[in-house]
C-alpha positions as a Python dict, from the first residue, in 0.01 Angstrom:
ca = {
    (1, 'M'): (0, 0, 0),
    (2, 'I'): (-351, 10, -78),
    (3, 'K'): (-496, 323, -184),
    (4, 'R'): (-846, 419, -270),
    (5, 'L'): (-885, 716, -574),
    (6, 'A'): (-1035, 1037, -407),
    (7, 'K'): (-1241, 1255, -558),
    (8, 'H'): (-1146, 1609, -678),
    (9, 'G'): (-1318, 1789, -952),
    (10, 'N'): (-1441, 1599, -1195),
    (11, 'S'): (-1157, 1322, -1180),
    (12, 'W'): (-1034, 1100, -991),
    (13, 'A'): (-706, 1098, -779),
    (14, 'I'): (-444, 930, -604),
    (15, 'V'): (-301, 1059, -328),
    (16, 'I'): (109, 990, -276),
    (17, 'D'): (277, 968, 77),
    (18, 'R'): (549, 1208, 154),
    (19, 'G'): (706, 929, 233),
    (20, 'V'): (714, 804, -144),
    (21, 'M'): (787, 1110, -231),
    (22, 'D'): (1091, 1172, -54),
    (23, 'L'): (1198, 856, -137),
    (24, 'L'): (1199, 909, -504),
    (25, 'K'): (1319, 1226, -451),
    (26, 'I'): (1037, 1405, -611),
    (27, 'E'): (810, 1748, -545),
    (28, 'P'): (436, 1809, -573),
    (29, 'E'): (535, 2016, -844),
    (30, 'S'): (763, 1731, -1041),
    (31, 'P'): (633, 1577, -1378),
    (32, 'V'): (563, 1221, -1327),
    (33, 'S'): (520, 968, -1613),
    (34, 'I'): (197, 774, -1610),
    (35, 'T'): (171, 469, -1824),
    (36, 'T'): (-42, 108, -1866),
    (37, 'D'): (13, -211, -1998),
    (38, 'G'): (-338, -233, -1933),
    (39, 'T'): (-425, -360, -1569),
    (40, 'R'): (-144, -227, -1454),
    (41, 'L'): (-40, 193, -1406),
    (42, 'L'): (284, 304, -1328),
    (43, 'I'): (362, 660, -1186),
    (44, 'E'): (727, 694, -1215),
    (45, 'P'): (912, 1061, -1222),
    (46, 'V'): (1061, 1215, -1548),
    (47, 'R'): (1394, 1258, -1488),
    (48, 'E'): (1574, 1561, -1718),
    (49, 'T'): (1879, 1418, -1854),
    (50, 'G'): (2200, 1632, -1941),
    (51, 'N'): (2119, 1600, -2265),
    (52, 'D'): (1761, 1768, -2221),
    (53, 'A'): (1874, 2058, -2076),
    (54, 'R'): (2185, 2134, -2357),
    (55, 'F'): (1875, 2099, -2537),
    (56, 'R'): (1648, 2316, -2359),
    (57, 'A'): (1962, 2602, -2353),
    (58, 'V'): (2027, 2540, -2728),
    (59, 'M'): (1716, 2591, -2819),
    (60, 'K'): (1607, 2945, -2652),
    (61, 'K'): (1941, 3058, -2800),
    (62, 'V'): (1837, 2960, -3145),
    (63, 'H'): (1502, 3123, -3043),
    (64, 'R'): (1713, 3494, -2886),
    (65, 'R'): (1865, 3452, -3216),
    (66, 'Y'): (1642, 3361, -3472),
    (67, 'S'): (1277, 3507, -3347),
    (68, 'K'): (1255, 3803, -3639),
    (69, 'A'): (1267, 3522, -3851),
    (70, 'F'): (1066, 3280, -3733),
    (71, 'R'): (721, 3512, -3645),
    (72, 'K'): (831, 3615, -4081),
    (73, 'L'): (774, 3248, -4133),
    (74, 'A'): (465, 3196, -3943),
    (75, 'E'): (299, 3450, -4054),
}
């Protein structure tokens, strides 16, 4: 598939067809990782692992419990 860049404000964008998005199981708001080796771009969806979800849950719990202490430490 050959695509052209499209002007988007002061930047340039690549439009991803719905069929490709369906194949990758991503939505317009899905985070993607863009990397390069100097000659190519690789765009891939960021998948949350079970560890990521658990880490976020633990951080939310810690923040709820110790938010006052964190605020005092930041001052």
